[in-house]
C-alpha positions as CSV (number, residue, x, y, z in Angstrom):
1,M,72.1,-53.5,58.2
2,P,68.2,-52.9,57.4
3,A,66.8,-52.3,54.2
4,M,66.8,-48.4,53.6
5,R,63.1,-47.5,54.4
6,I,60.3,-46.1,52.6
7,D,58.2,-43.8,54.9
8,V,54.6,-43.6,53.4
9,H,53.4,-41.4,56.4
10,H,55.6,-38.4,56.4
11,H,53.7,-34.8,56.6
12,L,54.4,-32.0,54.3
13,F,54.2,-28.2,55.6
14,P,54.5,-26.3,52.6
15,P,54.9,-22.4,53.6
16,A,51.4,-21.5,52.2
17,Y,49.9,-24.0,54.4
18,I,51.7,-22.9,57.6
19,A,50.7,-19.3,56.6
20,S,47.0,-20.6,56.7
21,L,47.3,-22.4,59.9
22,V,48.4,-19.3,61.5
23,E,45.8,-17.1,60.1
24,S,43.2,-19.6,61.3
25,E,45.0,-19.8,64.7
26,H,45.0,-23.5,64.3
27,Y,46.9,-25.2,67.2
28,L,49.1,-27.0,64.9
29,A,50.6,-23.6,64.0
30,R,52.2,-23.5,67.6
31,G,53.8,-26.9,67.4
32,V,56.6,-28.8,65.4
33,A,55.1,-27.7,62.0
34,R,56.7,-24.2,62.5
35,Q,60.0,-25.8,62.7
36,W,59.7,-28.2,59.7
37,T,61.8,-27.7,56.6
38,P,63.0,-30.3,53.8
39,Q,66.6,-30.2,55.2
40,V,65.3,-31.0,58.8
41,S,63.3,-34.0,57.3
42,L,66.4,-35.3,55.1
43,E,68.6,-34.9,58.3
44,D,66.4,-37.1,60.4
45,M,65.7,-39.6,57.8
46,D,69.5,-40.0,57.2
47,A,69.6,-40.9,60.8
48,A,66.7,-43.5,60.8
49,D,67.8,-45.1,57.5
50,V,64.8,-44.0,55.7
51,A,65.7,-43.6,52.0
52,T,62.3,-41.9,50.7
53,A,59.5,-40.2,52.5
54,I,56.2,-40.1,50.4
55,T,54.7,-36.7,51.8
56,S,51.2,-35.7,52.4
57,I,49.3,-32.9,53.9
58,T,48.0,-33.8,57.3
59,A,44.6,-33.1,59.0
60,P,42.5,-30.4,59.0
61,G,43.7,-30.4,55.4
62,F,42.3,-27.5,53.7
63,A,39.1,-27.0,55.9
64,I,41.2,-24.1,57.5
65,V,40.3,-22.0,54.6
66,A,37.2,-20.6,53.2
67,P,35.8,-23.1,50.5
68,E,36.5,-20.5,47.8
69,L,40.1,-20.8,48.7
70,R,40.8,-24.4,49.1
71,F,41.5,-25.3,45.3
72,K,44.4,-22.5,45.4
73,L,45.8,-23.5,48.5
74,N,45.5,-27.3,47.6
75,R,47.3,-26.6,44.2
76,E,50.1,-24.4,46.0
77,C,50.8,-27.4,48.4
78,N,50.9,-30.1,45.6
79,E,53.2,-27.9,43.5
80,Y,55.5,-27.4,46.5
81,G,55.8,-31.1,47.1
82,A,56.4,-31.9,43.7
83,R,59.4,-29.3,43.5
84,M,60.5,-30.9,46.6
85,A,60.6,-34.4,45.1
86,L,62.3,-32.9,42.0
87,D,65.0,-31.0,44.1
88,H,65.9,-34.3,46.3
89,R,65.3,-37.0,43.6
90,G,64.5,-40.4,45.3
91,R,64.3,-38.9,48.5
92,F,60.9,-37.5,48.6
93,G,57.7,-38.5,46.9
94,L,54.1,-37.1,47.0
95,F,50.5,-38.1,47.7
96,A,48.8,-35.1,46.2
97,S,45.9,-33.7,48.1
98,L,42.5,-33.1,46.3
99,P,40.1,-30.0,47.3
100,L,37.2,-32.3,48.3
101,P,34.5,-32.1,48.7
102,D,34.7,-30.2,45.6
103,V,34.2,-33.3,43.2
104,E,34.6,-31.3,39.7
105,R,37.9,-29.4,40.8
106,S,39.2,-32.7,42.5
107,L,38.9,-34.5,39.3
108,E,40.9,-31.5,37.8
109,E,43.5,-31.9,40.3
110,I,44.0,-35.6,39.9
111,G,44.8,-35.3,36.2
112,Y,47.1,-32.2,37.1
113,A,49.0,-34.2,40.2
114,L,49.3,-37.6,38.4
115,D,50.1,-36.3,34.8
116,T,51.9,-33.2,35.3
117,L,53.3,-33.4,38.7
118,K,54.0,-37.0,38.5
119,A,52.6,-37.6,42.1
120,D,52.9,-41.3,43.6
121,G,49.4,-41.3,44.3
122,V,46.6,-39.2,46.0
123,G,46.2,-38.5,49.8
124,L,42.6,-38.0,51.1
125,M,40.9,-37.4,54.4
126,T,38.8,-40.1,56.2
127,S,35.9,-37.7,56.2
128,Y,35.0,-34.3,54.9
129,G,32.4,-32.8,57.4
130,D,29.6,-35.2,57.5
131,K,30.5,-37.3,54.4
132,W,32.7,-40.5,54.3
133,P,34.4,-41.8,51.3
134,G,31.6,-44.4,50.4
135,D,29.0,-41.4,49.9
136,P,27.6,-41.6,46.4
137,M,28.9,-38.0,45.8
138,F,32.7,-39.3,45.6
139,A,31.9,-42.0,43.3
140,P,33.2,-40.0,40.5
141,I,36.4,-39.6,42.3
142,F,37.1,-43.3,42.9
143,E,35.9,-44.1,39.5
144,E,38.7,-41.9,38.1
145,L,41.4,-43.1,40.5
146,D,40.5,-46.8,39.6
147,R,40.8,-46.2,36.2
148,R,44.3,-45.0,36.9
149,Q,45.1,-47.9,39.2
150,A,46.1,-45.0,41.6
151,V,47.5,-45.3,45.2
152,V,45.0,-43.8,47.6
153,Y,46.3,-42.8,51.1
154,F,43.9,-42.0,53.8
155,H,44.7,-39.9,56.8
156,P,42.4,-39.3,59.5
157,T,40.6,-36.3,60.5
158,T,37.8,-34.8,62.9
159,A,34.3,-35.6,61.4
160,A,31.7,-32.9,61.9
161,C,29.9,-35.1,64.6
162,C,32.8,-35.5,66.8
163,G,35.0,-32.7,67.8
164,N,35.5,-31.7,71.4
165,L,33.6,-34.4,72.7
166,I,35.7,-34.7,76.0
167,P,37.2,-31.8,77.6
168,N,40.8,-31.4,77.3
169,L,41.2,-34.1,75.0
170,N,42.1,-33.6,71.6
171,P,40.4,-35.6,68.9
172,A,43.4,-37.2,67.6
173,P,43.9,-40.2,70.2
174,I,40.4,-41.5,70.0
175,E,38.4,-40.0,67.1
176,W,41.0,-40.2,64.4
177,P,41.4,-44.1,64.9
178,V,37.6,-44.2,64.8
179,D,37.2,-42.2,61.9
180,T,39.6,-44.3,60.0
181,A,37.3,-47.5,60.8
182,R,34.3,-45.5,59.7
183,A,35.9,-44.6,56.5
184,V,36.9,-48.1,55.8
185,T,33.4,-49.5,56.7
186,S,31.9,-46.6,54.3
187,L,33.9,-47.9,51.5
188,L,32.9,-51.5,52.4
189,L,29.1,-51.2,53.0
190,S,28.9,-49.0,49.7
191,G,30.6,-51.5,47.7
192,S,33.4,-49.3,46.7
193,L,36.1,-52.0,47.8
194,V,34.3,-54.2,45.2
195,R,33.6,-51.6,42.6
196,F,37.2,-50.1,42.4
197,P,39.2,-53.0,42.6
198,K,42.1,-51.4,40.9
199,I,42.9,-48.8,43.6
200,R,45.6,-49.6,46.0
201,F,44.2,-48.2,49.3
202,I,46.5,-47.3,52.3
203,F,45.1,-46.4,55.8
204,S,46.9,-45.0,58.4
205,H,48.1,-46.0,62.1
206,A,47.5,-49.5,61.6
207,G,43.8,-48.9,60.5
208,G,43.3,-47.3,63.6
209,A,40.2,-49.0,65.6
210,L,39.4,-51.2,62.6
211,P,41.5,-54.3,63.7
212,A,39.6,-54.3,67.1
213,L,36.4,-53.7,65.5
214,S,36.5,-56.2,62.6
215,G,35.1,-59.1,64.2
216,R,32.3,-57.0,65.5
217,I,31.6,-55.3,62.1
218,T,31.9,-58.7,60.5
219,N,29.4,-60.7,63.0
220,M,26.9,-57.9,63.0
221,M,26.8,-57.7,59.0
222,K,26.6,-61.5,58.5
223,T,22.7,-61.2,57.9
224,N,22.8,-58.0,55.8
225,K,20.9,-58.8,52.7
226,D,23.6,-57.2,50.5
227,L,26.5,-58.9,52.0
228,D,27.3,-60.9,48.7
229,K,27.4,-57.6,46.8
230,F,29.7,-55.6,49.2
231,A,31.9,-58.7,50.2
232,P,31.3,-61.5,48.0
233,Q,34.5,-63.3,49.7
234,G,33.5,-62.3,53.0
235,I,34.2,-59.2,55.1
236,P,37.6,-60.5,56.5
237,A,38.8,-60.8,52.8
238,E,37.8,-57.2,52.2
239,F,39.8,-55.9,54.8
240,A,42.8,-58.1,54.1
241,K,43.4,-56.8,50.6
242,L,43.7,-53.1,51.8
243,H,47.1,-51.7,53.1
244,Y,48.0,-50.2,56.5
245,D,50.9,-48.0,57.5
246,T,52.5,-48.6,61.1
247,A,52.7,-44.7,61.9
248,N,52.4,-44.4,65.8
249,A,51.1,-47.8,65.8
250,F,54.2,-49.7,66.5
251,H,53.0,-50.7,70.0
252,A,52.8,-54.5,70.6
253,P,48.9,-54.7,70.9
254,S,48.3,-52.6,67.8
255,M,50.6,-54.7,65.7
256,A,49.3,-57.9,67.1
257,A,45.8,-56.8,66.1
258,L,46.9,-55.6,62.8
259,M,48.8,-58.8,61.9
260,E,45.8,-60.9,62.9
261,L,43.8,-58.7,60.4
262,V,46.0,-58.8,57.6
263,P,49.0,-60.8,56.1
264,V,52.7,-59.0,56.6
265,S,52.4,-58.0,52.7
266,Q,49.6,-55.4,53.2
267,I,51.8,-53.6,56.1
268,L,53.9,-50.5,55.2
269,F,56.4,-48.4,57.6
270,G,55.0,-45.2,58.5
271,S,56.0,-42.7,61.0
272,D,53.8,-39.7,61.2
273,Y,56.7,-37.5,61.2
274,P,57.3,-34.7,62.5
275,Y,54.6,-35.4,65.3
276,F,56.5,-38.7,66.1
277,T,60.1,-39.0,65.6
278,L,61.6,-41.5,62.7
279,E,63.6,-42.9,65.4
280,E,60.8,-43.8,67.9
281,N,59.1,-45.6,65.3
282,V,62.0,-47.5,64.0
283,A,62.9,-48.5,67.6
284,G,59.3,-49.5,68.3
285,L,58.9,-51.6,65.2
286,G,62.3,-53.1,66.2
287,E,60.7,-54.8,69.1
288,V,58.0,-56.4,67.2
289,R,58.3,-60.4,66.8
290,I,58.7,-60.5,63.1
291,N,61.5,-62.4,61.1
292,A,64.0,-60.6,58.9
293,A,62.1,-61.2,55.7
294,E,58.7,-59.6,57.1
295,R,60.7,-56.7,58.3
296,Q,62.3,-56.1,55.1
297,A,58.8,-56.4,53.6
298,I,57.4,-53.7,56.0
299,N,60.5,-51.3,56.0
300,R,60.4,-51.3,52.2
301,G,59.3,-54.2,50.1
302,N,55.8,-53.7,50.3
303,A,55.7,-50.0,49.5
304,A,58.1,-50.6,46.6
305,R,55.7,-53.2,45.1
306,L,52.8,-50.6,45.3
307,M,55.2,-47.9,43.9
308,P,57.7,-49.7,41.5
309,Q,59.5,-46.4,40.8
310,Y,61.0,-47.2,44.3
311,Q,62.1,-50.6,43.7
312,S,65.7,-49.5,42.9
């Protein structure tokens, strides 16, 4: 029997969030999100040998409501996720959302989410409008998260620059993987990966486009005058210390690229549920050529190391 898995990429759809999707006429309101319930998640988790799902809000985050409503909706979603974790102890965890780009209210929410709600970490988007996480405006957020040695999970979204670029193509297949690479590179070049070494970063979908672009980024940055400041051990070392989930990235080329970029110790099981089934993620990873110890680490061990509360 495989180890009971920890899924670090499992989406949460509180009633308030669904209502906002419907009101904004967002396309997600027409899909699987409308059928989601905690019980449906639990049934699918049991069928796929998933012990714990760490839930988070997916893209578009809280951009679906007016700025003055985002803090309230964010708080309602975090409280819903925390109640769900309490109601089903050990089965659900929470990466709490923040009402960015409002930095002041986000700092308030970090304290509430981690101290009062006992969230497992914080979930962020790869960009907010035209700002990526290395932007100086976000420095107070990362300073606080570093002080707390927090787990910080990133989910991609559509940046202001890059929606509807190709007719009949939703941004998720191409723009989201690229925005993940932008987010990592933004953190790298700003020096954030060096300045905030206690943050335990997780990026979705095997790093998106990052593994394919990593050599190009490294080669084109080798003459940068600040290289010793933002990558004192070299750019590959900075990429290799981050964590990446396997959600919808269980295909052989994607996993091969990721495993060339990082050691297996940095790879965590993720599903992108309910947009992709737990079963297809498990089956796809089952085809990846790794040994039993490596499979155990990806399925559970690496996530339990980051979040010791799930080690038992």
